[in-house]
C-alpha angles and dihedrals in degrees: 000000000000114000122231090248091053092046092051092048092050090050092049092051090049091052092053094047101048125081111256094238099042110110115179125230099237091198099050094102094060117109118247095261091051091047090053089052092048091050090051090051092049089051092052090049090053087054089050091242093139098158091051090047093055092045090050090065091064130218102276106098097194103107114080094212093049090049091048091051090050089054089051091053093045097054097038107035111028121126094194130022130182107203088321089283097094124039139189126200137188137205098233124242122205109293096021117136132174090238091056097042097044093053100036134073119272143146114235139161111255119216117207107231121153106181098200092049092045095046099042096075092043097057096073094053103031121118089210109030090165092078089054093047088050091050090050092049092051090045096052090043090055091046089053090055100043104032104034109163095000110066134105093267132037121275090245092053093048090049092051092047092052092051094044094051094043088051093052091047091050093048088055092049097256111130145111130206089258094048092050089051092049091045089052090052090056093048088048090055089049089054098248096130095162093060090042091054091052093047093047092048089052094046092051091050087056095043118009090185095066102135104224104019095092092051092048090048090051088052093051093047089050092049089054095048096252095131102165091051088047091054092048091054090042091056089057090049091050089055093047091050096050092117095042110068096188094053091041089054090054092051093047090051089049091056093042089055094048091049091049091050088054089053090246095133098165089052090050091049090056091059091045092052088055088052091055090054088059095045138345090199103070112110093204091064091058092045090055093042089057091059094043096049091047088052090051093048092241092135099170091054090047090053092047092051095047090047087054089050091051092047091064090073111358094171092050115095090212091066092052091048093053090053091048092050093052095051093042096043088053093047096247106126092149089061089052092058089049088052090057094046096052096041094048085058094042095053097041109154094022095106100185091051091047091049088054093050096045093048093051092045088052091049089053091050088052092052088052090052096251098132097167095056090042090060092045091054090046090056090048090050091050092051092050095047090048090052090050093048089240101112097120142087118012094353092058093044097053095040092049089049092051092050094045099048112111091345 
């Protein structure tokens, strides 16, 4: 069996050896009779006759191209799926949509079709196993999207299977712009950003209109410290997302972060101001504004932004930790202590919030080596959580530990 590392290396070598604009016809190896069948199926799909299309492929799963087309229909055009091993289809009536049919009630005939079990025996005798590896890559990728945390195998195993099969397909010359983008997404999740960058670059050369590839490429460049390249790809994503405010927000925040990491705080601020035009109710914007204003030395604005961040969920430890990280990452511990002071006053009477604040101030004192004040804050946190009726579970455990350490 080929290891993941070997698969990734093979894919990388293939990327470097193929012309940037050469996209393979993944169906070219089919015999004339099979091609005619596939054309008929594609015609039925265009007419939205999805059940008829699946039935047109027959029941003998011995032809690799027919099986691959079945996988394509199953992951793209089902109306019901049971663990992606049984599928139902429908010839659409006027007004039918997948969104409506997949979420509504309906009675359909389910066809047993388990792609890994069907494809496994074919691989050893197939003339073109690449088409089967590609189908398996697409299948496991779709499983990872639709059945995260609730499939027959773990999410990690599904992710690895998708990447492994995409890699084998690519090494054999079977790929599309979309499959390369999906393959890159799996490698990105596995932490192999270098391979993901190569794959995304190739996929965009084949199809510059791919919707999410520029954003994913920006992310991978950012993760590898290539911030200017990240911003360049992010700009393309921002343009592609001009009609989708949520995705546009994500791309703007990506660029704001890269600019901040370059120390280009005014540039970062420009992206964040565009974010605020989309929504003034996105906590990530205020988190990033805190960093940027601290970098610019505009301390009052930084405090205001981080107070806004905290206000989104003042009883949630995660909000306090984000604030702490911003002040400490930007070497402003004195502003952190001021944050605790003013918000303890601001949230007077809100005992759960005060417990959260006192605990984290105590934790910070402990990090600074001030054990006495750390214990005092721990006692304050305990009293507040008791008053709020919240002194249990994780809160009790961490507060008790803070009080007990070195006592």
